[in-house]
C-alpha positions as CSV (number, residue, x, y, z in Angstrom):
1,M,-150.4,33.9,30.4
2,N,-149.1,36.0,27.5
3,R,-150.4,33.7,24.8
4,I,-153.9,33.6,23.5
5,S,-153.8,29.9,23.0
6,G,-151.9,27.0,24.5
7,E,-151.8,25.4,21.1
8,T,-149.8,26.6,18.1
9,I,-151.8,29.0,15.9
10,F,-151.1,28.1,12.3
11,V,-153.2,30.6,10.4
12,T,-154.4,34.1,11.0
13,A,-156.5,36.7,9.1
14,E,-157.9,40.2,9.7
15,H,-161.5,40.3,10.9
16,E,-162.8,43.7,9.7
17,A,-166.1,43.4,11.5
18,T,-164.5,43.5,14.9
19,N,-161.3,45.3,13.9
20,S,-159.4,42.3,15.2
21,I,-157.3,39.3,14.1
22,I,-158.8,35.8,14.1
23,G,-156.7,32.6,14.1
24,V,-157.1,28.9,14.1
25,N,-155.0,26.7,16.3
26,K,-154.0,23.0,16.0
27,K,-157.1,21.9,17.8
28,G,-159.3,23.7,15.2
29,Q,-160.4,26.3,17.7
30,V,-161.1,29.8,16.2
31,L,-159.8,32.6,18.3
32,S,-160.1,36.3,18.1
33,V,-157.8,39.0,19.6
34,N,-158.0,42.8,19.4
35,V,-156.3,45.8,21.0
36,N,-158.1,48.5,23.0
37,G,-156.5,51.6,21.7
38,Q,-157.7,53.6,24.8
39,T,-156.0,51.4,27.4
40,I,-153.0,49.7,25.7
41,I,-150.5,52.5,26.2
42,P,-151.3,53.1,29.9
43,Y,-151.2,49.3,30.4
44,I,-147.7,49.0,28.8
45,L,-146.4,52.0,30.9
46,T,-147.8,51.0,34.3
47,T,-148.0,47.2,34.2
48,L,-145.3,46.1,31.7
49,N,-143.1,49.2,32.6
50,T,-141.8,49.3,29.1
51,T,-141.6,52.9,28.0
52,E,-139.8,52.2,24.7
53,L,-142.6,49.8,23.5
54,A,-145.2,52.3,24.6
55,F,-143.6,55.2,22.6
56,K,-143.3,53.1,19.5
57,L,-146.9,51.8,19.6
58,A,-148.3,55.2,20.4
59,S,-146.5,57.1,17.7
60,R,-146.9,54.5,14.9
61,G,-150.6,53.8,15.7
62,N,-151.5,57.3,16.7
63,L,-152.8,55.9,20.0
64,P,-153.7,58.0,23.1
65,G,-151.4,57.9,26.1
66,A,-148.1,58.9,24.7
67,D,-148.4,62.2,26.5
68,K,-148.6,60.3,29.8
69,G,-145.5,58.4,28.8
70,V,-143.6,61.7,28.4
71,E,-144.7,62.8,31.9
72,F,-143.7,59.4,33.3
73,V,-140.2,59.3,31.9
74,T,-139.7,63.0,32.9
75,Q,-140.5,62.1,36.5
76,L,-138.1,59.2,36.4
77,A,-135.3,61.3,34.9
78,N,-135.8,64.0,37.5
79,N,-135.6,61.6,40.5
80,D,-134.0,63.4,43.4
81,S,-131.3,60.7,44.0
82,D,-130.3,59.3,40.6
83,P,-132.2,59.2,37.3
84,L,-134.2,56.0,37.0
85,V,-134.0,56.1,33.2
86,D,-131.2,56.5,30.7
87,V,-131.7,60.0,29.4
88,K,-129.8,59.4,26.2
89,R,-131.8,56.3,25.4
90,V,-135.1,58.0,26.0
91,V,-134.1,60.8,23.6
92,K,-133.0,58.2,21.1
93,N,-136.3,56.5,21.3
94,F,-138.1,59.8,20.8
95,M,-136.0,60.6,17.8
96,S,-136.4,57.1,16.2
97,Q,-140.2,57.8,16.2
98,N,-139.7,61.4,14.9
99,M,-141.2,62.7,18.2
100,I,-139.4,66.1,18.1
101,Q,-141.7,68.0,20.4
102,P,-141.8,65.4,23.1
103,A,-138.0,65.1,22.9
104,T,-137.7,68.8,23.2
105,S,-140.0,69.0,26.2
106,F,-138.3,66.2,27.9
107,L,-134.8,67.7,27.5
108,L,-135.9,71.2,28.4
109,D,-137.3,70.0,31.7
110,G,-134.3,67.7,32.4
111,L,-131.7,70.4,31.7
112,K,-133.3,73.4,33.4
113,E,-130.5,73.5,36.1
114,N,-127.9,74.1,33.4
115,K,-125.4,71.6,34.8
116,Q,-121.9,71.4,33.3
117,E,-122.0,67.6,33.1
118,Q,-125.1,67.8,30.9
119,G,-123.3,69.8,28.2
120,H,-123.6,67.0,25.7
121,L,-127.4,66.9,26.2
122,Q,-127.6,70.7,25.8
123,T,-125.8,70.2,22.5
124,C,-128.2,67.4,21.5
125,L,-131.3,69.6,22.3
126,L,-129.9,72.5,20.2
127,E,-128.9,70.3,17.3
128,L,-132.3,68.7,17.3
129,N,-134.1,72.0,17.0
130,L,-131.7,73.7,14.7
131,I,-132.4,70.9,12.2
132,H,-136.1,70.4,12.8
133,A,-137.4,73.6,14.4
134,P,-135.0,76.6,14.0
135,Q,-137.4,79.0,15.7
136,V,-137.4,76.9,18.9
137,A,-133.6,76.8,18.8
138,D,-133.5,80.6,18.3
139,A,-135.7,81.0,21.4
140,I,-133.6,78.7,23.5
141,L,-130.4,80.5,22.5
142,G,-132.0,83.9,22.9
143,N,-133.1,83.2,26.4
144,E,-129.5,82.1,27.3
145,M,-130.8,79.0,29.1
146,F,-127.7,76.9,28.6
147,T,-124.0,77.6,28.7
148,H,-122.2,74.2,28.5
149,Y,-123.1,73.1,25.0
150,D,-120.5,72.5,22.2
151,R,-120.2,76.1,20.9
152,P,-118.3,75.4,17.7
153,R,-120.7,72.6,16.8
154,I,-123.8,74.7,17.4
155,A,-122.2,77.7,15.7
156,N,-121.8,75.6,12.6
157,L,-125.4,74.5,12.6
158,C,-126.6,78.0,13.3
159,E,-124.8,79.2,10.1
160,K,-126.3,76.4,8.1
161,A,-129.8,77.1,9.4
162,A,-129.4,80.7,8.6
163,L,-128.3,80.0,5.0
164,E,-131.2,77.6,4.6
165,H,-133.8,80.1,5.7
166,Y,-132.5,83.6,4.7
167,E,-134.4,85.1,1.9
168,D,-132.7,88.5,1.8
169,L,-129.5,88.6,-0.2
170,A,-127.7,90.9,2.3
171,D,-128.4,88.5,5.1
172,T,-127.1,85.5,3.2
173,K,-123.9,87.5,2.3
174,R,-123.4,88.3,5.9
175,A,-123.5,84.6,6.9
176,I,-121.8,82.9,4.0
177,V,-118.4,84.6,4.4
178,H,-117.8,82.8,7.7
179,T,-116.4,79.7,6.0
180,N,-114.4,78.8,9.1
181,V,-117.6,77.6,10.9
182,L,-119.1,75.8,7.9
183,Q,-118.2,72.4,6.5
184,T,-116.5,72.8,3.1
185,E,-118.4,70.0,1.4
186,W,-121.8,71.3,2.6
187,L,-121.0,74.9,1.5
188,V,-119.8,73.9,-1.9
189,N,-123.0,71.9,-2.4
190,Y,-125.1,74.8,-1.2
191,F,-124.0,76.8,-4.2
192,S,-125.9,74.3,-6.4
193,R,-129.2,76.0,-5.2
194,L,-128.1,79.5,-6.3
195,T,-128.4,81.4,-9.5
196,T,-125.4,82.4,-11.5
197,E,-125.7,86.0,-10.3
198,Q,-126.0,84.9,-6.7
199,S,-123.1,82.6,-6.9
200,M,-120.8,85.2,-8.4
201,A,-121.9,87.8,-5.8
202,F,-121.3,85.5,-2.9
203,M,-117.9,84.4,-4.0
204,Q,-116.9,88.0,-4.6
205,E,-118.1,88.9,-1.1
206,M,-116.1,85.9,0.4
207,L,-112.9,87.1,-1.3
208,C,-113.6,90.7,-0.3
209,I,-114.1,90.0,3.4
210,N,-111.3,87.5,4.0
211,I,-109.4,86.4,0.9
212,R,-106.8,84.4,2.9
213,Q,-109.5,82.4,4.7
214,N,-111.9,81.9,1.9
215,L,-109.7,81.6,-1.2
216,Q,-109.4,77.8,-1.2
217,I,-113.1,77.2,-0.9
218,V,-113.9,79.8,-3.6
219,I,-111.5,77.8,-5.9
220,Q,-113.4,74.6,-5.2
221,I,-116.8,76.3,-5.9
222,A,-115.5,77.9,-9.1
223,T,-114.1,74.5,-10.3
224,K,-117.2,72.5,-9.5
225,Y,-119.6,75.0,-11.2
226,S,-117.2,76.3,-13.9
227,D,-119.5,75.2,-16.8
228,V,-122.5,76.9,-15.2
229,L,-120.9,80.1,-14.1
230,G,-118.6,80.5,-17.1
231,P,-114.8,80.5,-17.2
232,V,-114.6,84.0,-18.4
233,K,-116.5,85.4,-15.5
234,L,-114.5,83.4,-13.0
235,I,-111.2,84.4,-14.6
236,E,-112.2,88.0,-14.4
237,M,-113.2,87.6,-10.7
238,F,-109.9,86.1,-9.7
239,A,-108.0,88.7,-11.7
240,S,-110.0,91.6,-10.1
241,F,-108.7,90.5,-6.7
242,K,-105.2,90.1,-8.1
243,T,-105.1,86.6,-6.7
244,F,-102.9,84.8,-9.2
245,E,-102.8,81.8,-6.8
246,G,-106.6,81.5,-7.2
247,L,-106.4,81.9,-11.0
248,Y,-103.6,79.3,-11.2
249,Y,-105.3,76.6,-9.2
250,Y,-108.7,77.3,-10.8
251,L,-107.3,77.1,-14.4
252,G,-105.2,74.1,-13.5
253,S,-108.3,72.2,-12.3
254,I,-110.3,72.8,-15.5
255,V,-107.7,73.1,-18.3
256,N,-108.0,69.5,-19.3
257,L,-111.8,69.5,-19.3
258,S,-112.5,72.8,-21.0
259,E,-112.3,73.8,-24.7
260,D,-112.8,77.5,-23.9
261,P,-110.0,79.5,-25.6
262,E,-109.8,81.9,-22.6
263,V,-108.8,78.9,-20.4
264,H,-106.1,77.7,-22.7
265,F,-104.7,81.2,-23.4
């Protein structure tokens, strides 16, 4: 029987003395129910066979047994004939509870044979760690464990992770010029974190390395941060590279919003 009373319980309250919940049913009976934190997760895994519920309770309530759940689903996923669990769903459950390390362990074990049909899961593993644990992702890539992941997608995230964590100006310059693997909107917003000097230095580097590839995004950056960087500096930058196209589109974007005489001249 899954209910604690055959009669409807119409009122409940916390009972701190026993760390439980007490309730009163329609017959006036007072009932008490509590959860044994040491056994609830193993019970759900072995008796109810509901791994999703076990993960949610273990992670939210900081209950023991979640590690056994990871071992259990790993065994099911590695079944010799066919996986007995949906790998995508298991990973999704891990992620919904912010269980990054268990998700990583589960995927590393399940993907160790480097199968082509698991390329999407390799991508998922690398994405997960590039966002939450870049050092782990770096180790995975450095060991050349996988070869079937979405390379353009991972290259994009690698560049983002690099820009997020680089502290040396030279390292940042080396990464930021590869605008072909970075999302334009993300890169434009990235410049909001930089000082005026850094922004000008990076835009000049982008134009110097590949003006044809990087001109349009430099124009967008210059337009968005024109008031902060200063029109005079930006005009001088475009002029120094003899890019009258850049100068034309930059000035055309701000002429109606600026009162600077240099812009209207």
